[in-house]
C-alpha positions in Angstrom: -1.1 -9.7 -6.1 -4.2 -11.2 -6.5 -6.2 -10.5 -10.1 -8.1 -11.4 -12.4 -7.8 -13.7 -15.3 -6.6 -11.8 -18.5 -7.2 -12.7 -22.2 -3.4 -11.1 -22.8 -2.6 -13.9 -20.6 -4.1 -17.0 -22.0 -6.7 -16.5 -19.6 -4.2 -16.8 -16.7 -3.8 -14.3 -13.7 -0.6 -12.7 -13.5 -0.1 -15.0 -10.3 -0.4 -18.1 -12.6 1.8 -17.0 -15.2 4.6 -16.0 -13.3 7.5 -18.3 -12.1 7.0 -18.4 -8.5 9.1 -21.7 -7.2 9.7 -20.3 -3.6 5.6 -19.4 -2.9 4.6 -22.6 -4.5 6.9 -24.3 -2.2 5.3 -22.7 0.7 1.9 -23.6 -0.4 2.9 -27.3 -0.8 4.4 -27.1 2.8 2.2 -24.9 4.3 0.6 -26.0 7.7 -2.7 -23.9 6.6 -3.4 -22.4 2.8 -6.4 -21.0 1.5 -8.2 -17.8 1.0 -9.1 -14.8 3.5 -11.2 -11.7 3.3 -9.2 -9.1 4.4 -11.5 -6.0 3.4 -14.6 -6.2 5.9 -17.9 -5.0 4.5 -18.5 -2.1 4.0 -15.1 -0.8 4.4 -13.5 0.5 0.8 -10.8 -1.8 -0.2 -7.9 0.4 0.6 -4.2 -0.3 1.3 -5.2 1.2 4.9 -8.0 -1.2 5.6 -6.1 -4.4 4.1 -2.7 -3.5 5.9 -4.7 -3.2 9.6 -6.3 -6.6 8.9 -2.7 -7.9 8.0 -1.2 -6.9 11.3 -4.2 -8.2 13.3 -6.3 -5.3 13.8 -10.0 -5.3 13.3 -10.5 -2.5 10.6 -14.2 -2.2 11.8 -12.9 -1.2 15.2 -9.7 0.9 14.4 -10.1 2.5 11.0 -10.4 6.2 10.9 -8.9 6.9 7.3 -5.7 6.9 5.9 -4.0 9.8 6.1 -3.8 10.0 9.9 -1.8 6.6 9.4 0.5 8.5 7.1 0.7 11.6 8.9 2.1 9.7 12.0 5.3 8.1 9.4 6.3 11.8 8.6 6.1 12.8 12.4 3.1 14.7 12.5 0.9 14.5 15.8 -2.9 15.3 14.8 -4.9 17.4 17.5 -8.6 16.3 18.4 -9.7 18.4 15.6 -7.3 17.8 13.0 -8.1 16.1 9.9 -5.0 14.7 7.7 -5.7 14.5 3.9 -3.1 12.6 1.3 -2.1 14.9 -1.4 -0.8 13.2 -4.3 1.2 14.9 -6.9 -0.5 13.8 -10.5 -0.8 14.2 -14.4 -3.9 15.8 -15.7 -4.4 15.7 -19.4 -7.0 17.9 -21.6 -9.1 15.9 -23.9 -11.9 17.2 -25.7 -12.8 19.8 -23.6 -12.5 17.4 -20.5 -9.8 17.1 -17.6 -8.7 13.4 -17.3 -6.8 11.8 -14.6 -3.7 10.8 -16.6 -1.4 9.1 -14.1 -1.8 9.2 -10.4 1.4 9.2 -9.7 3.0 11.7 -12.0 5.1 9.3 -13.5 6.2 8.1 -10.3 8.3 11.4 -9.6 11.2 11.0 -7.7 11.8 12.3 -4.0 14.2 14.8 -5.3 11.7 16.1 -8.0 8.7 16.5 -5.8 10.7 18.1 -3.0 11.2 21.1 -5.2 7.5 21.2 -6.0 6.3 20.6 -2.3 8.3 23.3 -1.3 6.7 25.9 -3.6 3.4 24.7 -2.9 4.2 25.2 1.1 4.7 28.8 0.6 1.2 29.3 -0.8 -0.6 26.8 1.1 0.6 26.9 4.7 -1.1 29.0 7.2 -3.3 28.9 10.3 -5.7 26.5 8.4 -3.7 24.3 6.2 0.1 22.6 6.5 1.6 20.5 3.6 4.4 18.0 4.4 6.6 16.2 2.0 6.2 12.3 2.1 7.7 9.8 -0.5 7.5 10.0 -4.1 3.8 11.1 -5.2 2.5 10.6 -2.1 2.2 13.7 0.6 0.0 15.1 3.2 -2.0 18.0 4.0 -3.0 19.0 7.6 -6.5 20.2 8.1 -7.2 22.1 11.1 -10.5 22.1 12.2 -11.5 20.4 9.2 -14.0 18.2 7.7 -13.6 14.4 8.1 -16.9 13.9 6.4 -16.1 15.3 3.2 -16.1 12.8 0.3 -12.9 12.0 -2.0 -12.2 9.8 -4.4 -8.4 8.0 -4.9 -6.9 9.3 -8.0 -6.0 5.6 -9.0 -9.7 4.7 -9.0 -10.1 7.0 -11.7 -7.3 6.6 -14.3 -8.2 7.6 -17.9 -11.9 9.2 -16.3 -12.6 12.8 -16.5 -12.2 14.4 -12.9 -15.3 16.5 -12.5 -17.4 13.9 -11.0 -14.9 12.5 -8.6 -13.6 16.1 -7.2 -14.1 16.8 -3.1 -17.4 17.1 -2.2 -19.3 18.2 0.7 -19.1 20.4 3.8 -16.0 22.4 3.2 -15.3 21.5 -0.5 -14.8 25.0 -1.9 -11.7 24.9 0.4 -10.2 21.9 -1.3 -11.0 22.5 -4.5 -9.5 26.0 -4.1 -5.9 24.4 -2.8 -6.2 22.0 -6.0 -7.2 24.8 -8.3 -4.3 27.0 -7.0 -1.7 24.1 -7.4 -2.6 23.9 -11.2 -1.3 27.5 -11.2 1.5 27.0 -9.7 2.7 23.8 -11.2 1.9 25.2 -14.9 5.3 26.3 -15.6 7.0 25.2 -12.5 11.0 24.3 -13.6 10.7 20.9 -12.2 8.0 20.4 -14.7 10.1 21.9 -17.5 13.0 19.5 -16.4 10.5 16.7 -16.4 9.0 17.4 -19.9 12.7 17.7 -21.1 13.2 14.1 -20.3 10.3 12.8 -21.7 8.6 12.1 -18.2 5.0 12.9 -16.9 4.9 16.3 -15.2 2.9 16.8 -11.8 0.2 19.3 -12.9 -1.6 19.3 -9.9 -2.4 18.1 -6.4 -5.1 15.5 -5.8 -6.6 15.5 -2.5 -8.3 12.6 -0.8 -7.9 10.0 1.9 -8.9 12.2 4.8 -9.2 11.1 8.5 -8.8 11.7 12.2 -6.5 10.1 14.8 -7.4 6.6 15.4 -7.5 5.4 18.8 -5.2 2.2 18.2 -3.3 -0.3 21.0 0.0 -1.4 20.6 0.8 -4.9 19.0 2.2 -5.9 22.3 -1.1 -5.1 24.5 -3.3 -6.9 21.8 -1.0 -9.9 21.1 1.6 -10.0 23.5 4.4 -9.6 21.1 7.0 -6.8 19.7 7.2 -6.1 16.3 8.8 -4.2 13.4 7.8 -3.3 10.0 9.6 -2.7 6.7 8.3 -0.7 4.2 8.3 2.2 1.7 4.9 3.3 2.0 4.2 6.1 4.5 0.6 4.3 5.3 2.2 1.2 6.5 5.3 2.8 8.3 2.4 4.7 10.2 0.5 2.0 11.3 3.9 0.5 12.7 4.1 3.5 14.6 0.7 3.0 15.9 1.0 -0.4 16.9 4.7 0.8 18.8 6.3 -1.4 16.4 10.2 -0.9 15.1 9.9 1.0 11.7 13.2 0.0 10.0 14.2 2.5 7.5 15.8 0.9 4.4 18.0 3.3 1.8 16.8 2.6 -1.6 13.0 1.5 -0.9 10.8 3.1 -3.2 8.0 1.1 -3.3 8.1 0.4 -7.0 10.0 -1.9 -9.1 13.6 -0.5 -8.3 13.1 -0.8 -4.7 15.8 -2.5 -2.3 14.5 -5.8 -2.0 17.9 -7.0 -0.4 17.8 -4.5 2.2 14.3 -5.0 3.3 14.7 -8.8 3.6 17.8 -7.9 5.6 16.6 -5.3 8.0 13.6 -7.4 8.7 15.4 -10.8 9.5 17.9 -8.8 11.6 15.1 -7.1 13.5 14.0 -10.5 14.7 17.1 -10.6 17.0 15.2 -7.9 18.9 11.5 -8.4 18.2 8.7 -11.5 17.7 7.3 -10.8 14.2 8.6 -8.9 11.5 6.5 -7.4 8.7 8.0 -7.2 5.1 5.8 -4.8 2.9 6.1 -4.9 -0.9 4.2 -2.3 -2.9 5.5 -3.0 -6.7 2.7 -5.6 -7.3 -0.2 -2.8 -6.2 1.6 0.0 -8.5 1.8 -2.3 -11.6 -1.7 -3.4 -10.9 -2.6 0.4 -11.0 -0.5 1.1 -14.2 -2.3 -1.9 -16.0 0.5 -3.7 -17.3 0.4 -7.5 -16.8 3.7 -8.0 -18.1 5.2 -5.5 -15.4 3.0 -7.0 -13.0 4.5 -10.4 -13.7 7.8 -8.9 -13.0 6.7 -7.5 -9.8 5.6 -11.0 -8.5 8.9 -13.0 -9.9 10.9 -10.1 -8.1 8.9 -10.5 -4.8 9.4 -14.4 -5.1 13.0 -14.6 -6.0 14.1 -11.4 -3.9 12.1 -11.3 -1.1 10.2 -15.2 -0.2 13.3 -17.1 -1.3 15.9 -14.8 0.8 13.4 -14.6 3.6 13.0 -18.5 4.1 16.6 -19.1 3.7 17.4 -16.1 6.5 14.7 -17.5 9.1 17.1 -21.0 9.0 18.9 -19.5 11.7 16.2 -19.7 13.9 15.2 -23.0 15.5 11.6 -22.1 15.6 9.4 -19.9 13.1 6.3 -19.2 11.2 6.0 -17.3 8.1 2.3 -15.8 6.6 2.4 -14.8 3.1 -0.7 -12.9 2.4 -1.7 -9.5 0.0 -3.6 -6.8 1.7 -6.1 -6.8 -1.2 -6.2 -7.6 -4.9 -5.2 -5.0 -7.5 -6.7 -6.4 -10.8 -5.3 -5.2 -14.3 -8.3 -4.9 -15.8 -9.8 -2.6 -13.2 -6.8 -0.7 -12.2 -7.5 0.0 -8.6 -8.5 -2.3 -5.3 -11.3 -5.1 -4.7 -12.1 -6.5 -1.9 -12.3 -10.0 -2.9 -10.4 -13.1 -0.8 -6.8 -13.2 -1.2 -4.7 -16.4 -0.9 -2.5 -17.1 2.3 -0.2 -19.4 3.5 1.2 -20.0 7.1 4.8 -22.3 7.2 5.7 -23.5 10.3 9.4 -24.5 10.9 7.8 -27.8 12.2 6.3 -28.7 9.2 8.8 -27.1 6.8 10.2 -30.3 5.2 6.7 -32.0 5.0 4.8 -32.1 1.4 1.1 -31.9 1.5 0.5 -32.2 -2.1 2.8 -31.7 -5.1 -0.1 -30.3 -7.2 -0.6 -27.1 -4.6 0.7 -23.7 -5.8 0.4 -20.6 -4.2 -2.6 -19.3 -6.6 -5.9 -17.9 -6.5 -7.6 -20.6 -7.5 -5.9 -23.4 -6.0 -6.4 -21.0 -2.6 -10.1 -21.1 -3.2 -10.1 -24.9 -3.9 -8.5 -25.5 -0.6 -11.8 -25.4 1.1 -10.0 -22.9 3.8 -11.4 -19.5 4.0 -11.3 -16.8 6.8 -14.1 -14.7 6.5 -12.5 -12.2 9.0 -8.9 -12.1 7.5 -7.5 -9.7 10.6 -7.8 -13.0 12.8 -4.9 -14.7 10.7 -2.4 -13.0 13.2 -3.8 -15.2 16.0 -3.3 -18.2 13.8 0.5 -17.4 13.0 1.3 -16.8 16.6 -0.7 -19.7 18.0 -3.3 -17.5 20.0 
């Protein structure tokens, strides 16, 4: 959700331009309001690192790569020598003799369209060394047995509009991944799903893009780490996978897409209901990240306002059934519109307690990047916010 100031918004960030009465109310009543660094140096500013920090895991200790977390979500158990690799369905374009990353999500391809494509890719890919598994929308997973986790890859959302050649996988084993990517282009060139999508005026899945490699992490449960039980609600396999390794209840919500059309109400009700069984519920919303990658400020404002009105407001109302509660609102990382990728800049955060929910610290406070930075509260190790939330 955090961003940079944009000329098209009159020098404001999308968060400053959005109408967010519920977030602003939290800022006014918060027990603690400030900024936190969720991405430790020198780790990459990814959702994997950031969401580990959000759940109170020190990424410098527990991060081993993105894809092993996603593997857990789709039921894949990694062996000691296995490497998981994220497999995006992407749209490529040929411009002036160069191959460009046109769309890292193949037009946010539907699960149904992706299923037809992944099924045909599996016929060609699966064997003793590789195995392909379907995830959600454009996000899928390649299991590389006895693979090389030190190979260098690049997230496709980092190179939107750029030539792909300098960013292809490199290092020991690169020829194997490059061969799969090239084979996918031949298979998908005239694929029936793509013919249908062209007729519908949608972006096609022209190729796979392999990235985010990693090995199985060694993570303690949330209970072992903090003495609490938890649940997680998300449309994203990565976040579900973190929840699985943390031994949290993973709540499946019909219609959860990870985009603007997600089932916000279902995610909130699933999380609130779970608090009858567990101590902590995490509601993860992806649309602000996706619209940042798209580079559309007005879509991002819509995502922020939807979050405020359809998640924050109803969640706060739902918490009133409990005599005591605490709420933490923060982002895993910024995804600025002008960059269309993640950064490691600090993010705003606020902790609201039922004991001070009627209090007003300062009517001028609003939930924005500048206001959080001006608070004088800065948490250098963002993963420690979990201790502040649960009072440890």
